[in-house]
Residue, then its C-alpha position, 0 to 999 in steps of 0.5 A: m487775529l484772535s485773543r489767546e483765550d478764543n484760540e484755546l476755545l476753538t482748538r481744543t476738542g478733548p472731553g469736557t471742553p467747549m469745542g469738544r462738547l459742540m463737535r460731539r453733537y455731530w456725526i464724526p467719521a471714525l474709520f473705513a468700513s473696510q478696516l472691519p471687513e467681516p464679522d468677528c474680525p480683529p478690532v481696530r484702534v481709533k483716536l477721536l477728540s482725544e479719546k482712545l477708542v476700539a472699533f469692532r464688528d460683532s457676530l451680526g455684523r454690527v459696528g461698536l466703538v468703545d473705550e479702549r480701556c477695560p474697566h477692570r484693570t484698564a488693559s487695552l481691549f485692542f488685544g481683545r477676542n472678538e466673539e460671540c457679539g462681544l469684545r472680550c478682554v484677554y486679561h481676565g475674560w470680562k466681555f462687552d457688547i457694542e453698547g458697552n454693556c457687560v455681558d460676561l464676567p468669568s473671573e468673578p462669582w456669579d452676581k447679576d447685579f455686579k455685571r449690571k453695574i459694569k459699563i464702558t463708554a460706547y458710541p453708536c455707529i453708522e456706516r455711510g459712504g464707505l466709512v464708519w461715522a460715530y455720534m459721541g454726543p449726549p444720546e437724547l440729542k442725537p441727530e439724524f445722519p446729514e444728507l451729505e451727497w458723497t456719502a450717498v452715491p454708489a461706491s463706484h461713484r466716489y473715491v475716498t482716502r485719508h491721511v494724517q495732518e500733523c497739526n490742529w484741526l482748525q489749521a487744516l480747516e482754515g487752510g481749506f478756505d484761504t482762497s488767495h493762496l491758491t494763486f501763490l502756493h499752488r502756482g506752476d508757471d514762471g512765477n510772474r508776480d504781476g500775472v499772479r496779482q491779475d489772477l487774484p479775485q476781485r471780490y470775496e463773499v461769505l454768506p452764512m447759511d443753515f449748514g455753515f456758509a458758502s464762500g465765493t470768489c468773484r472775477p468779472r467777465g465782461e457783463n458777467n461775473f465768474w464765481t467759484c463757490s466752496v461750501m463749509l459744512m459744520p463743524f469740519h467739512k468742505l465741499i470743493s468746487v473742482d470737477p469732479p466735485g471734491a470734499h474733505a472732512w478734517v477730524p480732530i485725532d487730538d489737539e495736535n493731529t488731524m485726520n484728513y479725509c479726501i473725497d472725489y465723487r460724481a452724482d451721475r456716473p461712476l468715476t473713471d481713471e480720467d476723472l481721477a488722473d489729477s486728484r489721485d495719480a498726480f496727488f492732488i488731494h490724495p498723497q502717497l502714504i508709508p505702507g501700513t500707515d496714514r502718514p504721507v511718504a512726504n512729511r515734515d521729517n523730510d521737509y516734504l521732499i522739497d526740490r529747491a532746484l525745481q522751486k528756482s526753476g519757476l516750474s513750481y512755486t514751492g518745490i514741493k510736489g502735490i497740491g495736497r502736500q503743498d497745503c500740509s506743508i505750510q499748515e503744519s509749518m505753523g506749529p501744532i497749534a498756530d499762535r493766532t494772536i500775532e496774525h494780521l488778517g486782510v480783506s482776502d481772508s474774509a472767509i477765514i474771519k467768518l468762519r472763526r466768527l461762526l465757530l466761536q458764536t456757535v460754541k458760545d451758544h451751545e455752552r449757554s444751552a445744549n438746546t440751542p438750534l445748531p447749524g447743520l443739525d437738520p440732515h437736510a441742510y447738507r443738501v448742497r453742492p459747490g460749483r463755478f458759475q457765471m451770473p449777470a454782474a448785477a446779480s448778488f452772491e446770494e442769488a448765485v447760491d440760491r440757484y446753483v448751490r442748494l440741490k433741488d433734486p431728491a436725495p439719492a438712495k442710500 
């Protein structure tokens, strides 16, 4: 369990919070690039780490992400005119470029000094993997963009969706590394309890790495061990050991809502309909959304469309269709922010325990000094891939990670 103080420390990501300051040191997915389809197109509302922002693509095709509030009378710039390399507030005509500079003050007498004093919060953006990413930290500490494999492959090689999870980001991230739930929550057979226990891993390993950690579960297979290895990349990424490889990024919208980016990709060839049959068409991690929104059709207001007859039949352990929906239903059922002071963790929760320790240590180190080296800020550290592999029983998990997880080939061209 966590103390109430540590739970608050890990879950709060708004401006001025320790975890918020840490997260702002990394590149953060903000929206799909396709939401800004052309220069001078309509702006888009974005909420990241409890900050209300507006994204726009200027006349030169560059993306800006700025405070939603005009600094004059705090009117929303979402209603602004996107024109001539700037976003103009429709209330009094004040205009701002992608760097937050005020470039026009038509309602005021001409005074170059006054205009120079007016500036709004603006965050640098970069487009990778079909997404717009923002850096919200100190400008002088901005890192290079991480070499996430799925962001570097051609568009035909990846499939990316997103949806809102109505809970804190840490619940979603922890759910991704809760290994033993896979045998229960997602079970689709007759629910035989003995069979469930036989399927559980015999070992759980967590290996700290320069990017975060590698999490492994081991099942003996004669003279070999069969390892399933997932990867945690700071601060909120997961690489999933499925075929084709998968990924998540659980991005805090605010402290009680999370944007879950879901990715399938292949490094070597385009994705086919067969590749996506389970994850997309069977709602493995890509749920059906209410049209025009990021909210799933199956949500907490309708109890995730749970089918009690299906659950009772033994064909589904939960009666909720779709692995992604099953995950969200349970994570959201803990409340907006789970009370971790009343938990009782076991051996199978090794990855969750190590995850919390990593985050707590990192955020405390960062609070002591902003110059503290942080895991994952070296862009090359993200050159990793999840996997499933066999190794001799005598081989360590560390040997398995070194052999199969680290990518040895050159990074693909962006």
